[in-house]
C-alpha positions as CSV (number, residue, x, y, z in Angstrom):
1,M,21.3,8.2,11.6
2,L,18.6,7.0,14.0
3,A,16.5,9.2,16.2
4,I,15.0,8.1,19.5
5,I,12.0,10.4,20.1
6,D,11.9,12.2,23.5
7,Y,8.5,13.4,24.5
8,N,8.9,12.8,28.3
9,M,7.3,9.4,28.3
10,G,9.7,6.6,29.0
11,N,13.2,5.5,30.0
12,L,15.1,6.6,26.9
13,S,18.5,5.6,28.4
14,S,17.8,1.9,28.2
15,V,16.9,2.3,24.5
16,K,20.0,4.4,23.8
17,N,22.1,1.9,25.6
18,A,20.8,-1.0,23.5
19,F,21.8,0.7,20.3
20,D,25.2,1.5,21.8
21,K,25.6,-2.2,22.5
22,I,25.0,-3.1,18.8
23,G,27.3,-0.3,17.6
24,V,24.5,1.8,16.0
25,K,24.7,5.6,16.3
26,A,21.4,6.8,17.8
27,Q,20.5,10.2,19.2
28,V,17.7,11.2,21.6
29,V,15.7,13.9,19.8
30,S,13.2,16.3,21.3
31,N,13.0,18.9,18.5
32,P,10.4,17.8,15.9
33,K,11.9,20.0,13.2
34,S,15.1,17.9,13.3
35,L,13.5,14.6,12.5
36,K,13.9,15.2,8.8
37,N,17.7,14.8,9.3
38,Y,17.4,11.2,10.3
39,D,17.0,7.9,8.3
40,K,14.9,6.0,10.9
41,I,13.0,6.8,14.1
42,I,12.2,4.9,17.2
43,L,9.1,5.9,19.2
44,P,9.4,4.3,22.7
45,G,7.1,4.9,25.6
46,V,5.7,3.7,28.9
47,G,2.7,5.1,30.8
48,A,-0.8,6.2,29.9
49,Y,-2.0,6.6,26.3
50,A,-3.8,9.9,26.8
51,D,-0.8,11.5,28.5
52,A,1.5,10.3,25.8
53,M,-0.6,11.7,23.0
54,A,-0.9,15.0,24.9
55,H,2.9,15.2,25.2
56,L,3.3,14.4,21.5
57,Q,0.9,17.2,20.6
58,Q,2.3,19.7,23.0
59,C,5.8,19.4,21.5
60,G,4.7,19.1,17.9
61,M,6.0,15.5,17.6
62,D,2.7,14.1,16.5
63,D,2.7,15.9,13.1
64,A,6.5,15.5,12.7
65,I,6.2,11.7,13.1
66,K,3.3,11.6,10.6
67,Q,5.4,13.6,8.1
68,F,8.4,11.4,8.6
69,A,6.3,8.3,8.1
70,N,4.9,9.7,4.8
71,T,8.4,9.9,3.4
72,G,8.7,6.1,3.4
73,K,11.5,6.1,6.0
74,P,11.2,3.3,8.7
75,V,9.4,4.0,11.9
76,F,9.4,1.6,14.9
77,G,7.0,2.0,17.8
78,V,7.9,0.1,21.0
79,C,5.4,-0.8,23.8
80,L,3.3,2.3,24.3
81,G,5.0,3.6,21.2
82,L,3.4,0.7,19.3
83,Q,-0.1,1.6,20.6
84,L,0.3,5.2,19.7
85,L,0.7,4.2,16.0
86,F,-2.9,3.2,15.9
87,D,-6.2,5.1,15.4
88,S,-7.3,5.2,19.0
89,S,-7.2,3.7,22.5
90,D,-10.0,2.8,25.0
91,E,-7.7,3.5,28.0
92,F,-9.5,5.8,30.4
93,G,-12.0,6.6,27.7
94,Y,-11.5,7.3,24.0
95,T,-8.2,8.9,22.9
96,K,-7.2,9.5,19.3
97,G,-3.8,8.2,18.2
98,L,-1.5,8.9,15.4
99,G,-3.5,6.8,12.9
100,L,-0.5,5.4,11.0
101,I,-2.0,1.9,11.3
102,P,-5.7,1.2,11.2
103,G,-6.9,-0.3,14.5
104,R,-7.4,0.4,18.2
105,V,-6.0,-0.4,21.6
106,V,-8.1,-2.3,24.1
107,K,-7.6,-3.6,27.6
108,F,-7.0,-7.3,28.2
109,D,-10.2,-9.2,28.9
110,I,-9.7,-9.3,32.7
111,E,-12.7,-11.7,33.4
112,K,-11.4,-14.2,30.9
113,L,-7.9,-14.0,32.3
114,K,-9.2,-14.4,35.9
115,K,-10.7,-17.7,35.1
116,I,-7.3,-19.1,34.2
117,K,-5.6,-17.2,37.1
118,L,-3.6,-14.8,34.9
119,K,-3.1,-11.2,36.2
120,V,-3.2,-7.9,34.4
121,P,-0.8,-6.3,33.6
122,Q,1.1,-9.1,31.8
123,M,4.6,-8.7,33.2
124,G,7.5,-10.9,32.2
125,W,8.9,-13.0,29.4
126,N,6.6,-14.4,26.7
127,K,7.0,-15.7,23.1
128,I,6.1,-14.0,19.9
129,I,5.1,-16.4,17.1
130,T,6.4,-14.7,14.1
131,N,5.8,-14.8,10.3
132,R,8.3,-14.1,7.6
133,N,9.4,-10.5,8.1
134,K,12.9,-8.9,8.0
135,L,12.4,-7.6,11.5
136,F,12.8,-11.2,12.8
137,D,15.8,-12.3,10.8
138,K,17.9,-14.6,13.1
139,A,15.2,-14.0,15.8
140,T,12.4,-16.3,14.9
141,D,9.7,-16.8,17.6
142,P,11.7,-14.9,20.2
143,Y,11.1,-14.7,23.9
144,L,10.9,-11.0,24.9
145,Y,10.0,-8.9,27.9
146,F,6.4,-7.6,28.2
147,V,4.8,-5.1,30.6
148,H,1.3,-4.0,29.5
149,S,-2.4,-4.0,30.3
150,F,-3.6,-3.1,26.8
151,H,-3.1,-4.6,23.4
152,V,-3.8,-3.7,19.8
153,V,-6.7,-5.0,17.7
154,C,-6.2,-4.7,13.9
155,D,-6.7,-6.4,10.6
156,S,-4.7,-9.6,10.3
157,S,-2.8,-8.2,7.3
158,Y,-0.8,-6.0,9.6
159,I,0.1,-8.6,12.1
160,I,3.7,-10.0,11.9
161,G,3.8,-11.6,15.4
162,E,1.3,-13.0,17.9
163,T,1.6,-13.8,21.6
164,T,-0.7,-15.9,23.8
165,Y,-1.6,-14.6,27.3
166,G,-4.8,-16.3,28.0
167,Y,-5.7,-15.7,24.4
168,S,-3.8,-14.7,21.3
169,F,-3.2,-11.0,20.5
170,A,-1.1,-9.0,18.1
171,S,2.3,-8.3,19.6
172,A,4.1,-7.2,16.5
173,V,2.8,-5.3,13.4
174,C,3.9,-3.8,10.2
175,R,2.3,-1.6,7.6
176,D,4.7,-0.7,4.8
177,N,7.5,1.3,6.5
178,I,5.7,1.4,9.9
179,Y,6.7,-1.2,12.5
180,G,5.6,-1.8,16.0
181,M,6.2,-4.2,18.9
182,Q,4.4,-4.6,22.2
183,P,7.4,-6.0,24.2
184,H,10.6,-4.2,25.0
185,P,13.4,-5.4,22.7
186,E,15.9,-3.2,24.5
187,K,15.2,-5.2,27.7
188,S,15.2,-8.6,26.0
189,H,18.9,-9.6,25.8
190,N,20.3,-11.0,22.6
191,E,17.1,-11.7,20.7
192,G,15.9,-8.2,21.5
193,L,19.1,-6.7,20.3
194,Q,18.9,-8.7,17.1
195,I,15.5,-7.2,16.4
196,L,16.9,-3.7,16.9
197,Q,19.7,-4.6,14.6
198,N,17.3,-5.9,12.0
199,F,15.3,-2.6,12.1
200,C,18.5,-0.7,11.5
201,N,19.3,-2.9,8.5
202,L,15.9,-2.2,6.8
């Protein structure tokens, strides 16, 4: 059983529909106490980092996610959900994150991107250069759909995929049972669906 975490930040229906397409039973879960009944969890999200952390804390999901992760069961953060896995974000000032992966979230270097006529946010299809990880079985170096103005900065040992948008940044990460991806696999057609299937197969 797979839980899609509902904390009022994101379009959960598209995530749920993606799992329906690959024949995986997934449930949208808003009660933090029920997470212990699931084998895997997906933490989706769109919007502002500080708002997302506030919502997680208000409903008690922040501690529930940490407790779930500590059991060794797989956790997958997508887009803003990826960023929330880290220690902190610089968005609109400092905000503390879940701290499941060491590192922080920073804004794209706008001045650097302006010089090569790239806009922020990055919006559209881009490639992830992957290394050997089960998350990318049958989906090596996939083109996926991105929408974001911030990206994570972390030790290279956690990076399982990198993307170039003016410069290279970490777009997929893994620390033990904790996985994260900046693009939206649920919006990325067959390669995205394959990645979700791979997560379910872990």
